[in-house]
PAPALUM-278164 format. One record per residue: residue number from 1; x, y, z of N, C-alpha, C in turn. Coordinates in steps of 0.02 Angstrom, whole numbers. Atoms other than C-alpha are relative to their C-alpha. Layout:
% PAPALUM-278164
<pt><pos>NUM</pos><n_c1>X</n_c1><n_c2>Y</n_c2><n_c3>Z</n_c3><ca_c1>X</ca_c1><ca_c2>Y</ca_c2><ca_c3>Z</ca_c3><c_c1>X</c_c1><c_c2>Y</c_c2><c_c3>Z</c_c3></pt>
...
//
This chain:
% PAPALUM-278164
<pt><pos>1</pos><n_c1>69</n_c1><n_c2>15</n_c2><n_c3>-9</n_c3><ca_c1>10449</ca_c1><ca_c2>6986</ca_c2><ca_c3>3440</ca_c3><c_c1>-14</c_c1><c_c2>-70</c_c2><c_c3>-27</c_c3></pt>
<pt><pos>2</pos><n_c1>16</n_c1><n_c2>68</n_c2><n_c3>20</n_c3><ca_c1>10385</ca_c1><ca_c2>6808</ca_c2><ca_c3>3431</ca_c3><c_c1>-68</c_c1><c_c2>-2</c_c2><c_c3>-35</c_c3></pt>
<pt><pos>3</pos><n_c1>63</n_c1><n_c2>8</n_c2><n_c3>36</n_c3><ca_c1>10252</ca_c1><ca_c2>6764</ca_c2><ca_c3>3304</ca_c3><c_c1>-34</c_c1><c_c2>-63</c_c2><c_c3>22</c_c3></pt>
<pt><pos>4</pos><n_c1>40</n_c1><n_c2>58</n_c2><n_c3>-18</n_c3><ca_c1>10116</ca_c1><ca_c2>6647</ca_c2><ca_c3>3362</ca_c3><c_c1>-49</c_c1><c_c2>-14</c_c2><c_c3>-56</c_c3></pt>
<pt><pos>5</pos><n_c1>42</n_c1><n_c2>14</n_c2><n_c3>58</n_c3><ca_c1>10050</ca_c1><ca_c2>6594</ca_c2><ca_c3>3194</ca_c3><c_c1>0</c_c1><c_c2>-75</c_c2><c_c3>-15</c_c3></pt>
<pt><pos>6</pos><n_c1>4</n_c1><n_c2>71</n_c2><n_c3>18</n_c3><ca_c1>9991</ca_c1><ca_c2>6425</ca_c2><ca_c3>3132</ca_c3><c_c1>36</c_c1><c_c2>-14</c_c2><c_c3>-65</c_c3></pt>
<pt><pos>7</pos><n_c1>-29</n_c1><n_c2>10</n_c2><n_c3>66</n_c3><ca_c1>10057</ca_c1><ca_c2>6448</ca_c2><ca_c3>2955</ca_c3><c_c1>76</c_c1><c_c2>7</c_c2><c_c3>3</c_c3></pt>
<pt><pos>8</pos><n_c1>-73</n_c1><n_c2>-2</n_c2><n_c3>5</n_c3><ca_c1>10241</ca_c1><ca_c2>6407</ca_c2><ca_c3>2926</ca_c3><c_c1>17</c_c1><c_c2>5</c_c2><c_c3>-73</c_c3></pt>
<pt><pos>9</pos><n_c1>-18</n_c1><n_c2>-11</n_c2><n_c3>70</n_c3><ca_c1>10318</ca_c1><ca_c2>6472</ca_c2><ca_c3>2766</ca_c3><c_c1>41</c_c1><c_c2>-59</c_c2><c_c3>-26</c_c3></pt>
<pt><pos>10</pos><n_c1>-34</n_c1><n_c2>56</n_c2><n_c3>31</n_c3><ca_c1>10365</ca_c1><ca_c2>6319</ca_c2><ca_c3>2663</ca_c3><c_c1>-25</c_c1><c_c2>-4</c_c2><c_c3>-72</c_c3></pt>
<pt><pos>11</pos><n_c1>23</n_c1><n_c2>-7</n_c2><n_c3>69</n_c3><ca_c1>10351</ca_c1><ca_c2>6358</ca_c2><ca_c3>2478</ca_c3><c_c1>4</c_c1><c_c2>-65</c_c2><c_c3>-39</c_c3></pt>
<pt><pos>12</pos><n_c1>-4</n_c1><n_c2>64</n_c2><n_c3>36</n_c3><ca_c1>10408</ca_c1><ca_c2>6186</ca_c2><ca_c3>2418</ca_c3><c_c1>-61</c_c1><c_c2>-42</c_c2><c_c3>14</c_c3></pt>
<pt><pos>13</pos><n_c1>60</n_c1><n_c2>37</n_c2><n_c3>-19</n_c3><ca_c1>10266</ca_c1><ca_c2>6103</ca_c2><ca_c3>2514</ca_c3><c_c1>-61</c_c1><c_c2>29</c_c2><c_c3>-34</c_c3></pt>
<pt><pos>14</pos><n_c1>58</n_c1><n_c2>-33</n_c2><n_c3>30</n_c3><ca_c1>10143</ca_c1><ca_c2>6232</ca_c2><ca_c3>2447</ca_c3><c_c1>-3</c_c1><c_c2>-13</c_c2><c_c3>-75</c_c3></pt>
<pt><pos>15</pos><n_c1>0</n_c1><n_c2>15</n_c2><n_c3>71</n_c3><ca_c1>10197</ca_c1><ca_c2>6203</ca_c2><ca_c3>2266</ca_c3><c_c1>-21</c_c1><c_c2>-72</c_c2><c_c3>-13</c_c3></pt>
<pt><pos>16</pos><n_c1>20</n_c1><n_c2>70</n_c2><n_c3>7</n_c3><ca_c1>10178</ca_c1><ca_c2>6015</ca_c2><ca_c3>2290</ca_c3><c_c1>-76</c_c1><c_c2>-6</c_c2><c_c3>11</c_c3></pt>
<pt><pos>17</pos><n_c1>73</n_c1><n_c2>2</n_c2><n_c3>-12</n_c3><ca_c1>10003</ca_c1><ca_c2>6039</ca_c2><ca_c3>2365</ca_c3><c_c1>-38</c_c1><c_c2>31</c_c2><c_c3>-58</c_c3></pt>
<pt><pos>18</pos><n_c1>33</n_c1><n_c2>-31</n_c2><n_c3>57</n_c3><ca_c1>9959</ca_c1><ca_c2>6155</ca_c2><ca_c3>2222</ca_c3><c_c1>-1</c_c1><c_c2>-47</c_c2><c_c3>-60</c_c3></pt>
<pt><pos>19</pos><n_c1>-3</n_c1><n_c2>47</n_c2><n_c3>56</n_c3><ca_c1>10016</ca_c1><ca_c2>6027</ca_c2><ca_c3>2093</ca_c3><c_c1>-49</c_c1><c_c2>-58</c_c2><c_c3>9</c_c3></pt>
<pt><pos>20</pos><n_c1>46</n_c1><n_c2>55</n_c2><n_c3>-14</n_c3><ca_c1>9920</ca_c1><ca_c2>5886</ca_c2><ca_c3>2176</ca_c3><c_c1>-72</c_c1><c_c2>22</c_c2><c_c3>-6</c_c3></pt>
<pt><pos>21</pos><n_c1>69</n_c1><n_c2>-24</n_c2><n_c3>4</n_c3><ca_c1>9763</ca_c1><ca_c2>5990</ca_c2><ca_c3>2194</ca_c3><c_c1>-20</c_c1><c_c2>18</c_c2><c_c3>-71</c_c3></pt>
<pt><pos>22</pos><n_c1>15</n_c1><n_c2>-14</n_c2><n_c3>70</n_c3><ca_c1>9776</ca_c1><ca_c2>6042</ca_c2><ca_c3>2011</ca_c3><c_c1>-18</c_c1><c_c2>-65</c_c2><c_c3>-37</c_c3></pt>
<pt><pos>23</pos><n_c1>15</n_c1><n_c2>65</n_c2><n_c3>31</n_c3><ca_c1>9780</ca_c1><ca_c2>5859</ca_c2><ca_c3>1957</ca_c3><c_c1>-69</c_c1><c_c2>-24</c_c2><c_c3>23</c_c3></pt>
<pt><pos>24</pos><n_c1>66</n_c1><n_c2>20</n_c2><n_c3>-26</n_c3><ca_c1>9631</ca_c1><ca_c2>5822</ca_c2><ca_c3>2070</ca_c3><c_c1>-54</c_c1><c_c2>42</c_c2><c_c3>-32</c_c3></pt>
<pt><pos>25</pos><n_c1>50</n_c1><n_c2>-44</n_c2><n_c3>30</n_c3><ca_c1>9539</ca_c1><ca_c2>5973</ca_c2><ca_c3>2002</ca_c3><c_c1>-14</c_c1><c_c2>-19</c_c2><c_c3>-73</c_c3></pt>
<pt><pos>26</pos><n_c1>10</n_c1><n_c2>20</n_c2><n_c3>69</n_c3><ca_c1>9567</ca_c1><ca_c2>5919</ca_c2><ca_c3>1823</ca_c3><c_c1>-38</c_c1><c_c2>-67</c_c2><c_c3>-5</c_c3></pt>
<pt><pos>27</pos><n_c1>37</n_c1><n_c2>63</n_c2><n_c3>-2</n_c3><ca_c1>9507</ca_c1><ca_c2>5743</ca_c2><ca_c3>1866</ca_c3><c_c1>-73</c_c1><c_c2>11</c_c2><c_c3>16</c_c3></pt>
<pt><pos>28</pos><n_c1>70</n_c1><n_c2>-16</n_c2><n_c3>-16</n_c3><ca_c1>9351</ca_c1><ca_c2>5814</ca_c2><ca_c3>1946</ca_c3><c_c1>-34</c_c1><c_c2>35</c_c2><c_c3>-59</c_c3></pt>
<pt><pos>29</pos><n_c1>29</n_c1><n_c2>-36</n_c2><n_c3>57</n_c3><ca_c1>9324</ca_c1><ca_c2>5927</ca_c2><ca_c3>1796</ca_c3><c_c1>-21</c_c1><c_c2>-49</c_c2><c_c3>-55</c_c3></pt>
<pt><pos>30</pos><n_c1>15</n_c1><n_c2>49</n_c2><n_c3>52</n_c3><ca_c1>9327</ca_c1><ca_c2>5776</ca_c2><ca_c3>1680</ca_c3><c_c1>-57</c_c1><c_c2>-46</c_c2><c_c3>21</c_c3></pt>
<pt><pos>31</pos><n_c1>47</n_c1><n_c2>53</n_c2><n_c3>-21</n_c3><ca_c1>9226</ca_c1><ca_c2>5653</ca_c2><ca_c3>1784</ca_c3><c_c1>-61</c_c1><c_c2>26</c_c2><c_c3>39</c_c3></pt>
<pt><pos>32</pos><n_c1>55</n_c1><n_c2>-25</n_c2><n_c3>-42</n_c3><ca_c1>9119</ca_c1><ca_c2>5753</ca_c2><ca_c3>1907</ca_c3><c_c1>5</c_c1><c_c2>77</c_c2><c_c3>4</c_c3></pt>
<pt><pos>33</pos><n_c1>-10</n_c1><n_c2>-73</n_c2><n_c3>5</n_c3><ca_c1>9118</ca_c1><ca_c2>5936</ca_c2><ca_c3>1852</ca_c3><c_c1>-38</c_c1><c_c2>38</c_c2><c_c3>53</c_c3></pt>
<pt><pos>34</pos><n_c1>40</n_c1><n_c2>-36</n_c2><n_c3>-50</n_c3><ca_c1>8984</ca_c1><ca_c2>5983</ca_c2><ca_c3>1979</ca_c3><c_c1>34</c_c1><c_c2>2</c_c2><c_c3>68</c_c3></pt>
<pt><pos>35</pos><n_c1>-36</n_c1><n_c2>2</n_c2><n_c3>-64</n_c3><ca_c1>9106</ca_c1><ca_c2>5943</ca_c2><ca_c3>2121</ca_c3><c_c1>67</c_c1><c_c2>37</c_c2><c_c3>-1</c_c3></pt>
<pt><pos>36</pos><n_c1>-65</n_c1><n_c2>-35</n_c2><n_c3>7</n_c3><ca_c1>9251</ca_c1><ca_c2>6053</ca_c2><ca_c3>2061</ca_c3><c_c1>10</c_c1><c_c2>51</c_c2><c_c3>56</c_c3></pt>
<pt><pos>37</pos><n_c1>-6</n_c1><n_c2>-51</n_c2><n_c3>-52</n_c3><ca_c1>9213</ca_c1><ca_c2>6184</ca_c2><ca_c3>2194</ca_c3><c_c1>29</c_c1><c_c2>-28</c_c2><c_c3>65</c_c3></pt>
<pt><pos>38</pos><n_c1>-25</n_c1><n_c2>30</n_c2><n_c3>-62</n_c3><ca_c1>9264</ca_c1><ca_c2>6061</ca_c2><ca_c3>2331</ca_c3><c_c1>76</c_c1><c_c2>8</c_c2><c_c3>7</c_c3></pt>
<pt><pos>39</pos><n_c1>-73</n_c1><n_c2>-3</n_c2><n_c3>-2</n_c3><ca_c1>9449</ca_c1><ca_c2>6070</ca_c2><ca_c3>2285</ca_c3><c_c1>27</c_c1><c_c2>71</c_c2><c_c3>-2</c_c3></pt>
<pt><pos>40</pos><n_c1>-24</n_c1><n_c2>-69</n_c2><n_c3>7</n_c3><ca_c1>9458</ca_c1><ca_c2>6258</ca_c2><ca_c3>2258</ca_c3><c_c1>31</c_c1><c_c2>30</c_c2><c_c3>62</c_c3></pt>
<pt><pos>41</pos><n_c1>-33</n_c1><n_c2>-30</n_c2><n_c3>-59</n_c3><ca_c1>9495</ca_c1><ca_c2>6310</ca_c2><ca_c3>2439</ca_c3><c_c1>72</c_c1><c_c2>-25</c_c2><c_c3>10</c_c3></pt>
<pt><pos>42</pos><n_c1>-68</n_c1><n_c2>27</n_c2><n_c3>-7</n_c3><ca_c1>9646</ca_c1><ca_c2>6193</ca_c2><ca_c3>2447</ca_c3><c_c1>44</c_c1><c_c2>27</c_c2><c_c3>-55</c_c3></pt>
<pt><pos>43</pos><n_c1>-41</n_c1><n_c2>-22</n_c2><n_c3>55</n_c3><ca_c1>9707</ca_c1><ca_c2>6244</ca_c2><ca_c3>2276</ca_c3><c_c1>19</c_c1><c_c2>74</c_c2><c_c3>6</c_c3></pt>
<pt><pos>44</pos><n_c1>-14</n_c1><n_c2>-71</n_c2><n_c3>-5</n_c3><ca_c1>9692</ca_c1><ca_c2>6432</ca_c2><ca_c3>2302</ca_c3><c_c1>44</c_c1><c_c2>17</c_c2><c_c3>60</c_c3></pt>
<pt><pos>45</pos><n_c1>-42</n_c1><n_c2>-12</n_c2><n_c3>-59</n_c3><ca_c1>9768</ca_c1><ca_c2>6425</ca_c2><ca_c3>2476</ca_c3><c_c1>71</c_c1><c_c2>-23</c_c2><c_c3>-13</c_c3></pt>
<pt><pos>46</pos><n_c1>-68</n_c1><n_c2>24</n_c2><n_c3>16</n_c3><ca_c1>9915</ca_c1><ca_c2>6320</ca_c2><ca_c3>2416</ca_c3><c_c1>34</c_c1><c_c2>46</c_c2><c_c3>-49</c_c3></pt>
<pt><pos>47</pos><n_c1>-30</n_c1><n_c2>-46</n_c2><n_c3>48</n_c3><ca_c1>9943</ca_c1><ca_c2>6439</ca_c2><ca_c3>2270</ca_c3><c_c1>21</c_c1><c_c2>65</c_c2><c_c3>34</c_c3></pt>
<pt><pos>48</pos><n_c1>-18</n_c1><n_c2>-61</n_c2><n_c3>-37</n_c3><ca_c1>9941</ca_c1><ca_c2>6591</ca_c2><ca_c3>2385</ca_c3><c_c1>62</c_c1><c_c2>-12</c_c2><c_c3>43</c_c3></pt>
<pt><pos>49</pos><n_c1>-59</n_c1><n_c2>16</n_c2><n_c3>-40</n_c3><ca_c1>10066</ca_c1><ca_c2>6505</ca_c2><ca_c3>2500</ca_c3><c_c1>62</c_c1><c_c2>-7</c_c2><c_c3>-42</c_c3></pt>
<pt><pos>50</pos><n_c1>-57</n_c1><n_c2>9</n_c2><n_c3>45</n_c3><ca_c1>10178</ca_c1><ca_c2>6457</ca_c2><ca_c3>2355</ca_c3><c_c1>25</c_c1><c_c2>67</c_c2><c_c3>-28</c_c3></pt>
<pt><pos>51</pos><n_c1>-20</n_c1><n_c2>-66</n_c2><n_c3>25</n_c3><ca_c1>10178</ca_c1><ca_c2>6637</ca_c2><ca_c3>2294</ca_c3><c_c1>24</c_c1><c_c2>45</c_c2><c_c3>57</c_c3></pt>
<pt><pos>52</pos><n_c1>-24</n_c1><n_c2>-39</n_c2><n_c3>-57</n_c3><ca_c1>10224</ca_c1><ca_c2>6697</ca_c2><ca_c3>2470</ca_c3><c_c1>-50</c_c1><c_c2>53</c_c2><c_c3>24</c_c3></pt>
<pt><pos>53</pos><n_c1>50</n_c1><n_c2>-50</n_c2><n_c3>-18</n_c3><ca_c1>10060</ca_c1><ca_c2>6789</ca_c2><ca_c3>2501</ca_c3><c_c1>-38</c_c1><c_c2>-16</c_c2><c_c3>64</c_c3></pt>
<pt><pos>54</pos><n_c1>34</n_c1><n_c2>16</n_c2><n_c3>-63</n_c3><ca_c1>10004</ca_c1><ca_c2>6703</ca_c2><ca_c3>2662</ca_c3><c_c1>38</c_c1><c_c2>28</c_c2><c_c3>58</c_c3></pt>
//
């Protein structure tokens, strides 16, 4: 059976995205705390992919 999905399992990429988004989140937390919610979708999605849950 062929899967027609957009997501491709690549945990290394997801860990890198999670690390980058964590750094961005911490920067936002320090300088513009009211904008921290903007990075959450990327961070949580990258973490779920890195953990193999997508």
